[in-house]
N, C-alpha and C positions, 0 to 999 in steps of 0.2 A: 476286273469287276465289270458287270453288265453296264454298258454305257447309259442305259436308262436310269440307273441307280446312282449316277454321279452328280445329281443335282443337290440343292441345298438340304433336302430332307435327309440325305445320307451324310454328307461331309460335316454337317453341323452336329451330328450325334457323337459326342465325346465318348471314348472308350477308356476306362480306368484299368490299367494293368497292375495287379497287386502281386508283389513279390515278397513274401515273408522270408526272412533269413535267420538261421541259427547255426553258428559254427560253420558257415558255408562260404567264407570269404574267398576261398580259392576258386570256386565255381561261379560265384555271383556275377563277375564281369561278363561271362558268357551269356547268362540269362538276360542281364540288362542290355547287352549289345544286340541280342536277338530281338528284344522289344524295340530298341531304337531303329532297327533295320526293317521294320514292317513297312509294307507298301501303303497301308492305310495310315495316314499321318496325324489324324486328329485324335491323339492319344495323350494321356498323362500316365506316368510311371511312378508307382508308389512303393517305395522300399520300406518294409516294416522290420526294424532291427529288434529281434526278440532275444538277443544276447543279454546276459546280466550286465548292468552298468559298469561294474568294476572288473570285468573279465578282459583277458587279452583279446578275445574274439570281438568284443565291442570296440576296443581301440583300433584293431585292424580294419574293421568295417567302417568306422568313422574316417579313417585315413583314406580308404578307397573311395568312399562316397564324396569326399571333398573334391576329388577330381571331376566327378560327374556333375555335382551340383554347380560348380563354377562354370561348367561348359554348357549344360542343358537346363533351361528354365522350366521345362515341363516335367522334371523329375522332383518328386517330393520324398524327403528322407524323414521317416518317423522313428524315433527311438523310444521303445517301451521302457517303463520304469523298472520292470523286472521281467524275467522270463516267465511267460504264461502258457507256452505251448502253441501248437499250430492253429488251433481253433481261435484262441484269443488273438493271435497275430493277424489272422485273416479278418476277424471282426474289426480290429483297429484299422485295417485297410479299407474295409467297407465304410466305416464311419468317416474316413478321410476322403473318400472318393467323391468326385463331382460328376462322373460320367453317367450317361444314360445306360451304358452297358458296362459290365464288369467281366474281366478276364483274369483268371488266376494263373500264377506261374511259380512253381517251386524253384528255389535258388540253384538246384543242381540240374534242372531241366532247361530246355530252350525251345523257342518257336522257330518254325520255318517261315520264310519271308512273307507269305501271303496268309498266314494264320488269321490275323485280325480282319483283313479284307474279306476273306471267304466267310467268316462268321457273321460279319455285319451284313453282307449280301444275303446270306441265308435267313437271318432274322428279319430283315426287311421284307423278304418274300413270304415269311411265315409270321405275320404280324401278331397273331394271338399266342405264339409260343412263349414259354417261360425261358427257354435257353436251348443250347445245342452243344453236343460233344463232337469231337473230331477223331480221326484215326491217330494212332500213336505207335511209334516203335520204341520198345523197351530194351535197353542195353544192360547186360550184366557187368560185373566188376572186371571182366576180362575184355570189355569193349566189343562183345559179340551180341548180336540181336537175339534176345531171349524170347521175345514175344512181339508179333505184329498184330496189333488190334485194329480191325477194320469194322466198325459198327455198321450194321445193315438194317437196323430198325430203331424206332423211337425207344427211349429208355422206359422201362416199366419197373414198378416196385418189386414185382415177382422176380424179374431178372436181377435186380440189384441185391436181393436177398439170397438168391441161389448162386450167384456168381458175381461177387463184387468187382472182379477184374473186368467185367463187361464195360465199365467206364474208363478203365485204364489208369487214370491218374487225375488228380484235381487240376492239373495243368492244362487239360484239354477241355475244361468247362468254361462256357461263355454264357452269361445270363443277363437279363434285364435287371438293373439294380433294384427296382421297386419290389421284385419278388424276394430278393435277399432280405430286404427290410420287412416284407410282409410275413415271412416265416420266422422272424426273430433272429436271423443270422445263424452262425454256428453255435452248437451247444458246447460251451467251454468245459463242461464236466467230463467230456470224452477226451481222453488222451490219445486214443486210436479210433479208427473207423470214422474220423471226422467228416471226410468227404462223402462217404456212403450215407451217414446219418443225415447230413445236410441235404443231399440230393434226393433222398427218399421224401423228405418234407417238401422239397421243391416240386417233385412229381405230383404231389397232391394239389398243387396250384394249377397244373395244366401240363401241356406236352413239352417234352424235351426231345428235340430232334437230333439228327445226326448228319455228319459229313464223313463219308467213308475214307476219303483221302488222308494220308498221313500228313499232319501239319504240326505235330509236336514230337520232340525226342525226349524220352524219359531216361535218365541215367541213374544207375545204382550209386548211392553215396556212401562213402566210408563213415559219414557223420550221422547216418540213420540212427534214430533213437529207438532201439529195440526194447520193448516193454518187458518187465519181469512177468513171471507166471502169475503172481497175485494181481498185478495191475491189469493184465490181460483178462484174467478171470472176472475182475470187477467191471471192466469195460463190456465184456460179453453179457454179463448179468444186466447191466444198465440197458444195453441194446435190446435184449430179450424183453425186458419190462416195458421199454418205451414203445416198441413196435409189436407188442403181443397180438393185437388184432390183425396186423398185416401178416404175421407169421402164421396165425391160425387160418388165414385165408389161403395159405399154400395148400391146404387140404392134404392129399396123399403125399405131397412132397415135404411135409413138415418134418418128418423124421430124418429125411436126408439132409435137410437144412441144419438141424441140430448136430447131426453126425459130422458134417463138414466143419462146423464151428468148433466142436470138441477136438477135431484133428489139429486145428490151429493151436489149441491149448496144449495138446500133446507135444507138438513141436517145441513149444516154449519150455515144457518140462524136460524134454530131452536136451535142449540147449543148456539148461541149468544143471543137468546131470543129477537131478534130485529124484531118487527112486520112489519116494512116497508120492510125489506129484505125478510121476509117470504112471504109477498104478492108479491114482485117482482119476486122471484124465482118460486112461484106458477104460476104466469102468464106466465113465460117462459116455464114451463112444459106444460101448457095448449095449447101452440102454436103447440105442436107436439103430444098430446094425453092426456089421463086422468091421474089423480093423484091417487095413490093407496089408498084404504080405510084406511089403517093404518095411512098414512100421512095426510089424510083428518081429521082424528080424532085428531091427534097431533096438526095440524094447528088450529083446532077449540079450543082446550084446551089452546094453547098458546095465541091466539087472545083474549080469554076471561079470561086470567090470572088464569086458573084453573090447570095448569100443576103440581103444587106442592101441591095440596090439599091432605088431608088424603085419600079421596076416590080413587084418581088417584094412589097414592102410594100403596094403598092396592091392587088395580087391577093389578098394575105392578108386585107386589110380587107374586100374583097368577100365572101370565103368566110365571115368571121365574121358579116357582116350577113345572109347567106343562112341561116346556121345559126340565127340569132335569129328568123327568120320563123316 
């Protein structure tokens, strides 16, 4: 950190690291340890346990947290009365936070050592900013890097709408707490798109800057809660209604925005192998443009019950091998 920023004005600014957890006890220690290992030491770590109280996951998390609480006084363990989803869990963390800054961390992700230090330094140099995002490496389930995100401009609402992966993950978001409170925190009616929904509203408060360097590792979790087609459809409709004016402001890009969102819906229909939903989502896409050749092939295979044939599996294995080269 810049030596000029090491005075009282910096070190006195507490950072609250909020870690929501749900069925993530196997990866949670890595997330907590990465927070404990930060070079910036004026932190509190808030674990929000969103497991149902009577579940095995709650008991496992309680047992794990006893070891941390007994050893570290700056760790706060909050047990929710019932599972409420990621938005509700993050809001519980914001309410419990005492820090001037808030930094989110998913239970299956982890920080590199200077993540908090670099973010505090950036925010102190950009005093009027709402927050900052950092670079992220996203790993797939095979432990290979699937995406290297290196932001090179301040976040904009247009960019968030057209490419929600531009922010990478909620784990690379660092904000002044007062703005989380100003926008009313996360909208708990959203079971998906919670980070994008929240960040769009933050963008309306002011600038969200960027640090291009990778400071966060995002891992694919086996516990990821994949929404059903109907839940995803409901979330998209909520999103469209809530940000209707912002979507209209996309102008000529509006049709492409809707086409991309309906492709996500198509993926859910294919995952569920429901032909009626596949046809419905296909027709939604066709209102705004064409369907990709890849998805046309998948749709044809699904509608003709050929998706799991030996030939298809063989072709899929060849594609995977080619991608690995």
